[in-house]
C-alpha positions, 0 to 999 in steps of 0.5 A, a space after each residue: 957257905 962253908 962252916 969251919 969254926 970252933 964251938 966254944 964251951 963257954 958259949 951257952 948251949 942255947 946258942 947252938 940250939 937256937 942256931 939248929 932251930 933257926 937254920 934254913 938249910 939243913 945242918 948235920 953235926 957228926 963225930 970222927 966216926 961218922 955218928 950224927 951228934 946233932 941235927 937242925 930242925 930243917 934237916 929233919 924236914 929235908 930227910 923226913 926223919 924224927 930226931 931220935 931216928 937220926 941222932 946216934 946213927 951213922 951219917 951214911 943213913 942219909 946217903 944213897 948207894 954207892 956213896 954210903 960205903 965211901 963216906 967213912 973212908 973220906 973221914 978216915 983218910 982226912 984224919 990220917 993225912 990231914 988232906 982236905 979233899 972235901 973240907 971247906 968246899 961245896 959240891 953237888 951230891 945226892 941225899 936220900 930221904 927216909 922214904 928211899 927217894 934220892 934228891 939233889 943237894 949241895 953239901 958244904 962240909 967244915 971241921 970243928 975241934 971242940 974238947 980236942 975231938 974233931 967234929 964235922 959240920 955239914 950244911 945241906 941245901 936242897 937243889 930239887 927246885 933249882 934243877 927242875 927250873 934248870 930243866 924247864 929252862 933247857 926244855 924251853 930253849 930246846 923248844 924255841 930252837 926247834 920252833 926257829 928251825 921248823 920247816 914252816 917257820 921263817 924267822 929273822 931279827 932286825 936291829 935299829 939299822 934295819 939290818 938282819 942279825 939272825 935268819 932261821 934255817 928255813 928262811 935261808 933255804 927259801 932264799 937259797 943263801 948262807 947265813 954269812 950272805 944275809 947277816 948285816 944286810 938290809 931287810 928291805 928285800 924280804 918285805 915289799 909290803 908298804 904297811 911293813 915298811 911303815 912299821 919298820 921305819 917307825 921302829 928304826 926312828 924309835 917311835 912307839 909301835 902300836 901295830 905289832 898285833 897285826 898280821 902282814 902279808 908280803 910277796 916274795 919271789 924265790 927260786 923263780 917261784 912266787 910265795 906269799 908270806 904272812 908276817 908277825 912282829 914282836 919287840 925284843 925285851 930290850 926293845 933293841 931288835 924286832 923279830 919277824 916270824 913268817 909262815 908260807 901261806 902261798 896255798 891259802 892265798 892261791 886258794 883265795 885267788 882261785 875262789 875269787 876267779 871262780 866267783 866271776 868265771 866258769 870253772 871248766 872253760 875259764 870264761 866269764 859266767 853269766 853275772 860277770 858277763 852282764 857286768 862286763 857288758 855295761 863296762 865295755 860298750 858305750 851306751 846305745 852301741 848296737 850289739 847282737 847277743 848270740 845264745 849258743 846251745 849244744 843240743 843233745 850234749 847229754 847224749 854224748 855224756 850217755 854214749 861216752 862219759 861226762 869227761 868226754 862231754 866236758 872236753 867237747 865243751 872246752 874245745 868249743 870254748 877254744 874255737 870261740 876264742 880263736 874265731 871271735 873278734 877282740 871286741 866280742 864278749 863271750 861267756 859260758 852260762 849253762 852246761 851246754 850254752 855259751 853267750 857271745 856279745 858283739 857289735 853288729 851294724 845290722 840284722 844280716 850281719 848278726 845272722 851271718 856271724 852266728 851262722 859262721 860261729 855255728 859252722 865252727 862249733 859243728 866241725 868234727 871233734 877228735 876226742 878219746 880216739 873218736 870223731 864226734 859231731 855236735 848239733 848247735 843252735 843259735 838265738 839272737 837278740 839285739 841291744 838296745 832294740 829288743 831290750 836294754 836289760 842284758 838279762 832280758 836279752 839272754 832270755 829272749 835269745 834263749 826263747 828264739 832257740 826254742 822257737 827254732 827247735 820247733 821249726 828246725 832252724 839253726 839260727 833264729 832272730 828273736 821276735 816278741 811272739 817267741 818270748 811270750 811262748 818262752 814265758 809261757 813255758 817258764 810259767 808251765 814249768 813252775 806250775 808243773 813243779 807245784 802240781 808234782 809237789 801237791 799230788 795234782 797229777 792223775 794217772 789214767 789207764 788205757 787197756 792192752 787187749 789180746 786181739 784174738 779174744 779181745 780180753 784185757 791183758 795189761 794196761 799202759 799208765 798215762 799222766 793227766 793234768 786237770 785244770 780248773 775248768 774241768 779240762 786237761 793240759 795236753 801231755 804234748 804240752 807239759 811233758 816236753 817242758 818237763 824233759 827240757 827243764 829236768 823234771 822228766 825223772 820226777 814225772 817218771 817216779 811220780 807215775 811209778 809210785 802211783 802205779 805201784 801203790 795202786 797195785 799194792 791196794 788191789 793186792 790188799 783188797 783182793 781186786 783183780 788187776 793186770 800188769 801196768 806199763 810205765 813210760 820211762 824217759 831217756 833222761 831217767 836212764 842216765 841216772 845210776 840209781 834207777 834200778 835201786 829206786 825201782 827195787 826199793 819201791 817194789 819191796 816197800 809196797 810188797 809188789 811183784 816185779 812181774 806186775 810192772 812193765 817199763 816202756 822206753 823210747 827209741 832215743 834210749 836205744 839210739 844213745 845206747 851205752 854200756 851203762 844203759 845196757 847194764 841198767 836194762 839187764 838189771 831191771 829185767 833181772 828184777 823181773 820187770 818186762 821192758 818194751 820199746 815204745 814208738 818203735 820204728 820212728 828211729 831209723 837205726 834202732 833195728 841194728 840194736 835189737 839183737 843185743 838188747 835186754 827187751 821183751 816187746 816192741 810197740 809199733 808206733 801209731 804213725 805206722 798203724 795209720 798207714 796200714 791200709 797202704 801197701 807200703 805201710 803194711 809192708 813195714 808192719 809185716 817187716 817189724 812183725 817178722 823181725 820181732 818173731 825172729 828175735 822172740 819179741 812180743 809186738 804191741 800195736 798202739 793207736 788202733 782206732 778202726 775195725 779195719 786196722 784191727 782186722 789187718 793186724 789180727 790177720 798178719 799175726 799181731 797179738 796185742 794192741 791198744 787204742 781208742 777202738 778198744 778204750 780211751 784212757 780212763 781213771 784207774 778205777 773205771 779202767 779196772 772195773 772193765 776187768 769184771 766185764 771182759 775177763 772172768 777171774 785173775 787166773 785167765 788174765 795171767 794165762 792169756 798174758 803168758 801165751 806164746 809169742 809165736 807170731 807165725 
């Protein structure tokens, strides 16, 4: 509002006072010199001054620089020319409060000629809240525009005719269209989901829409690629349009599809897993259809992993899966149920038919594999069980076929048909595995020691630790029964560590009590050498118990040497660097071991008992002499194991073998009984170490 009125002398002073007190907007009255004559109470509040601080002062007081200097010139110009440049108009200017802060306001200026002297009335309206609201609105609009144009947001609006009225840039880019190509067109090409069609149909017919809170996923093909879009819908304020906001959830949907696939398939070969193969069997084959279940096992696949790496072993399995798919008839089922095992189920009209098919499959799988520039051969075994003759339960049939393979390993047979006796043996093996796990967990296995003897002095120079598993009747489960089970079921490493821990703790106790002892050897399985943390485990065990590495020897089987890899060689070297001695156990049973000896970090060879048994035969003696000669050339110590007669002892001594063990000297005994013999056979620990460190010259 613009004031341009005269203030009559006849009007009561109280009217002006009431006006100045009641005015919502700030009122400032000035004379022709710009001096403030009167101000409203609201002006005092707006500018932050007391009345006496404003009245009598130049109005420039209320203006920030540079407007202060210009204001008086506006008034003078008006009084001289009569030009109403700012009078009778409202404009946005800046005011300044007492504290020096500037603020936006709308100023309306009018003139009043009272008593012949011009007076100017200014009405000031604070615009701070308005401008803040305006700024927030602009920010909101800017943010909305950014959201709409965001790369991930796919936005469109649809009218009552189900025509597109707006499409965001991101959606246009996905559709590879311009805005002119889509505006006005029907939206059904965007939404192929039935639930979305029902929602949009209800909107078009003006019905109440109760499902706007839901999310809908539709499939859209663009640029030859499939996309899954998750849509959300909302009504416009006037309810004349519906807005759809979509997010590309293709990665999520593909991950869900992948997870669903992996729930039923092996991730490496993409074949059915065990659970899905069983389910598919009952769906595919009519009841009582005679079928052969063939369990295929890749023997020694772990050796491939050790010799090369796990990726090479995986590639071998992938290629094997391809061969199976190419070879098998279309009505066969195939799945991968274990790291090294496949299962094939196929109709078979006779036992001979199933056996022949299995032989052909094994032949296909054992053909050479060209991988990583190497030609690899696999060793495959097959076990066969029959549905419904052997069982109508597929899980049982799988166990039966697996037990047939185990039976075949003992008899060196490639393809074996299931027999009931085999399954009983298999169940016995499973029971033993469970009992062994319990025995390990409850410390029920005992460590026995068998002495190693200097053949010249018959003094004890060391021990080999041997594991014994006592049973309730006072006897023992033979190691030949439970150790193979441990190695086949992945318990071999646990057994190794159990014995290592017991032996190190025994030596630590001897050191603590001052008891005489000798170095003790511990057998380490080939499986254990495939673990990268073996060296770390041994080192930490020795440090924790404050035991010298020289008090422990490790005996490794020839299978480790036959499958030697850079990793295994590095492990051997690191163990020797700790101060441990390494011996090759059962030496001579592996036909290709000799070629590796010169490159290995080992200290001793243990001649296998089978050669000692034949020492009286000229051929057997020649073999032993050859081993002794090679060991001497390589500066390796030789230990003869399995000495049982005085004849064997004399022949070994005469031919330069220095250390032996066997029942001729002592059977394995509980460690307390074994260590007590040191007091009888050796006087003083110093003598033990002197004897043990004697030269290895065998000539």
